[in-house]
N, C-alpha and C positions, 0 to 999 in steps of 0.2 A: 503495498502499499503504500503511494505515494505521500509529501506532502500536499497533495491539491485534493486527496480522496479524505471525504467523512468517512471518520469510523465508526459514526450512529451514537456516538456516546450524548448525551443529554449536558447542556452548559453548564459551567460554573454557578451554583445557587449565590446570589444576591441578595441583599437584602433592600434594594432600590426599584422603586416601584414602577412601573408602563412610562409616568409621565416624568418621573424622576430625572435629574440632570447631577453628573459627577460636580462637585464642588470646586471650580480650578484657584476662585479666592472668593473674599468680602469685599471689593473693590468696590463694588459697585449694589451695597447691600441696603438697602432702604430707600433707592429710587426708585423712582417710576418712568417708565421710557415708554412713547410712542412708538410704535413701529408702523409708519405709514408706506403703505405698497399700491406701486403706480404699476401700469401695465406695459411690464418691458418681459423679456422672457427671462431676464435675470430674475426674476418673482418667482422663479421655482424653488429658489436660495432658501429664499426668507425663512422657512421653518426654520431650517438648520441656526440662522442670524439670530432667532429667536431664542431660541434652546443657549449658545452659546452666549447671549446677554443673562440670559439663567444662572449660567454656568459663574458668572460673578458677582451671583446675588441679587440682581436687577428683579422689579415687576415689569413683564411687558406686557402691554396691548396692542391689538393691532388693527390698524385701520386701512382698507381695503377698496378700490375702485372697481367696479364690474369690469373694467378690464384688467385689472391685476388677477382677476378670479376664472379669467381664461388660461392664464399660466400655473396659480398655485390653489390648490382645494382648498376653498372654506374651514374643513373637515381636519386637514394637515393645518393651519395655523393655529385653528379652537385648541389643537392637540399640543402645539409646542409653545403656544400661551396662556393655555389652564384655563382658556374663559372665551367667550363670544367674538366674533369679528367686527367690527363695527363696519357697514358696507352702507349708512344711510344718515341722513341727518332725520332725528327723531326729538320728540318730545322731552326726553331725557338729553337732549344737548350736549351729545359726549364728545362734540367738539373742543366744546369751550372746557368740559374737564373743571366747572366749575368747585364742585363736591369733592374733586380727588385730584390735583393739576399733578400733570408732569413734570418731570425736571428737565427732561428731553426729549424732543423730536428729531429721529431717526429718518428720514428720507431713501429711503432703501428698498430697490432702483428707483433713483430720480431720471426720469426719460426728461426728453429737451422739451417737451412739452408742456409738459409738469414747471418745471423750473422757470421756463418763460413766463406760465399763470403765476407762480408767484412772484418772482421778481414785479410783478406790473399790478398785482391786487386780485387778480380773476378767482373766485370762489365759485365754480359750476360743480363742484361733486365734494363729497364727505370729504376727502384728501385735501384739496386746494382750500375750504372752508375751514380745513383743523389748519391748514398753513398760516392763515388769515391770523387766527388769535395764536398760534403758537407766535407767530413775528411781533404780535402786540405784549405778550409774558417777555419775550426775549427782551425787546426794548427797556421793559420796564425792570429789567431782572431779574424775572423770575424762573426764566427756564433757560435752556440750553437748546440750538436746531439745528440741526446737520444734514448735511447734503451728499449722497454719494450718486454722483453722475455717470449712468450706463447709456451707452448707444455707440451706433457704427460708426466707422472714421468719416464719413460722407457727412454727416449729420451735424461735426465740429466746424462752427462756420464762426462769423462775427456776431450774430445776433448771440449764440447760445456764450461765448465768451463775455458779452457787453450784460447779458443777463447777473452770470455767475459774477461779474465784477461788482455789478449794483447789489447784489445779494451778499457778496463780500464785505463789501462797505458799511451795511446794514449791522453786518457783525456776526452773520453767516459761518456755519464752519465749512468751508466744501470742501471733502474726503477726496485722496490721490484715489482716482482710479486705477484702477490693474490696468495696464498698459499689454495688451497680447493682440496679434490677430490682426491688427489695423483698429481695434474699436477699445473702447472705454471700458472695461468689464468690472465686475463688483467685485472690490475687495475679500481676500480670506475674510474668516469669520472674525479669528481673532484681532485683525487689523483694524473692523470696524468695532471692537467692543475697544480696543484700547484708543481710538481715537472720540469714543465716547467718554469715556477715563476722565480723558486727558482734557474735553470740554467742562467737563463738572468738576475740577480741582479747582481748589483752591489752595493750591498749595503756593508757597514763598519760592518755591524752587522754579516755577513755572517759566517757559523761554530762559533759563539760564543755560549757558554751555559749561557741559559737564563731561570729562573722558575718563573712561573708566579700561585699564587694561587687563589682561587675563589670560590664563594658558600658558605654555612653553614657549622660549625664545630660541628655537634649535642653532647650533653652530654648526660648522658645516665642517669635516674634517677635510673630505674631495669634493667632488663635482656629483657624489650618489650618497656620501653616508655622512651622518650628522649628528650630534650628540644633544640629544635632550632628555628633560624629565616627565615625571609622570605627572605632572600636573595639567587637568585639562579644561579649567576656566569656567566651573560652572557657578562656581560664589559669583566672580565676576559679572557674569550675564543677568543672575539674579538680581545682582546691585545694578546694572544697566535696564534691566526689564522694570523694575521700583520707581527709579527715577524717571525712565518714560512715561509711565503712567500718573505718575504724579506731575509731568508737564514741562520736565526740562528737557533741552534737547541735548539729549546723551548720547555718546559716543562710544561704543565697544572696540577695542581695539584688542585682537586676538593674535596671538602667537600659531604659526601656523602647525597643524596636528594637534589643535586647542577642540573642543567640542564645539558644538556650532548650535545655539539655541533656536530653536523655533518661533519664539516669540520677533513678531516681525519690528525690526528696527536696526538703526543705521550701525553698518559692521563694517571693519577694514580689517585684512586679515594679511600679518605681518613674515614673510616667511623666513628671514632668519633675523639674529640677535641685532644684526647693523642696521638691518632695514626698521625693527622695532626701534632701535634707539633715535634714529633721526626722523620717524614717523611720530613719535611722541614726544621730542623737543618742537618738530614742527609746529605738531598740534596748539604746544602754550606758546611758542611767540607767537602765533594767529591769535589768539585769544583765548583763554576759557577761565570760566570763575570758579572750576575746583576740580582737583586730579587724584582719581581713587587709583590707587598702584598694586595690584591684586598680581599680576603677572608672577609665574616662576621666572624670574628673569635669569640667566645662566650666569652664573659667576667667572665662568674662566672658557677658554677658548682655545682653538691648537694655535699657536706663535704663527705658523704658516699652513695656511689649507693649499691641499692638491690639486692643482689644476686636474683637471680630466679624472677618471677613476686608478686608485691604488690596486695594484694586479693584486689579487686571492693568491690562497695557497703557502702563502709565507707561514715561515716557522715562530716569527712573531712580530710583532710591528710597535713601538717605541712613538709616542705622541707628546710632546713637549705642551706645557699649557701653560697660558701666559691669565691675569685674571682683567677682567672686563672693567669698560667703563661702569659708574653708578647712575645709572639712567636716572633715579627718580632725582638725585643731587643734581644734575644736570637739568632737568625739568625743573627745579626751584628755583633752580640761580636764572633759567630762563625770565622766570618771571617771580618774583618773591613775593608778590600779593597772590598769588594763586593760594587756593584753599585746600590741603594738600591731608589725605586717608591714606597711611602706609600700612602696609602690614608685616608682620614678621611670623617666621615659621622655624621651630626647633624641632628635636627630636632627644632623648634622653634625657630631657632634663624639669626638675621641679617645675609648678606653677611659679612658686616666688622668684625662682631663676629666668622663668619667660619672663613675666614685667619686669623685670629688673634690665633682661635686655632691650626688651622692646622699646621700657621708657627714655632711653638713650634716643629715641627718632623726635619724640613730646618737643625736640628743640626747634623743631622747625614745621612737623606734623599736628593737629590737631587732637588728632587722637591715631591711636596705632591697634591694629585689631589683629592681636597675640594668636596664634596657633602652635597645638603640639602634632608630632605624627598618633602621640598615643589614643587623641581625642577626635582621630577619624573615626566614622562608623558606616562605611561602603559608601556612599555620595554624600553623605551629610557631614555636618563636624560642627566641633564646640568651639568657642572663642574665647576670649577675655576683649572684650571693648577697654584701652587702656588709655584712661584722660589724666589730662593734667590733674584735675580732681578727685582723682581714684578709678578704681576696676570694677567693671560690669560683667559680670558671663552671660554667655547669650549661647542657647542649648544647639541652635539648628541654623543653616544658610540661609533661609528665608528672613527668619526673625534676625539675622547678622543686616543681609540686605535694608531692613526697616530701620536695623540702629545706625547705619551708616547714613540714609536718607535723611531720618530725624533729626543725626546731629546736623547735617548740611541746612534744614530747614532751621536750625536755632540759630545759625551764623547767617540765616539769610534776615531773621529776624531781628540780630542782634544791629545788622548793615540798616534794617529799615528804622528801629528805633533812631541809630545816629543820625542818618537823612532827615528824620522829622525834627530831631531837636537843633539841627543846623539852619 
């Protein structure tokens, strides 16, 4: 029997009900989202969008035009949202949502026609009438409005751009479409969820450029072989993900060989230590508000890398190694005003010794995330957050990511208070 043949076993038992979704996070917990579905073929994907929003804790209500229901079944949307689909204007005035207001309105897919009607205040259906109210709530600071354009490339014309710019000037979030096959396609579900989360974020980190480094930084022995450590960059990816959800402009700089996160975010992959070093310093010189240095940077490299490939079959191979530059020091020298989060990893030491060594970096870093090999549990990690005022133990990578983001939030808050005092 092959991998592709069913062996007639029953599925693994689960406590989840038919309508339940596996919880990915609580980032949208307590938020009500209106999912507005129009008559594009991408409407067929909206049940998954609804469930994606629910995976992050949101309550979702679907509004669908008559044309939308040609491409997605009402029952599928009801199953995905756990409630009836609003398909018309009724005495309940669901489009006004007075009794249960929405925190965000997500128009997905947004057709050329609906974008035009939205820009010019035309309310000729339940979706466009809801959007008129949504824009009013947005102008009053009571809701966020997001639009995900989807259409054939020939429909990308001056009218579309003018209408989109008009809506953007009002404060509407125009979500970048997925560019493929000559079309504006609906983005992946997680991309849409993050867009909603960023729009709703009240974080002081919104719009701040933050660099996160992660993974190994290989050093070449010859044109084929290289020296690399075992660090894969999962923690750095979680930090970048948390910052992205909070609205920061975070870039994840990964060494080649690192684990690639599925969460959509700006990622730059550097193939060697030298490329990593140059990229980091270049980013800092270009201007970043904060740098988070979680990469497992190579401490040594061959004094002379061989061009081409060293012949195999030799009885021994001697490598003369030399120390590499401390990239974090180079980065901090490039911009002394950059807020720095440093990392320190040791093995075979006590927690007190780990703290003592990590604290040496507090001369220029605001916090040091200190970890030991003994505290690694599979892909998870315990850490000690070493601050100038004390030490806080953190029990897992997601909590570490949150603690780093909270630390940066505090710095942004201090900066805001200083600016207000001036």
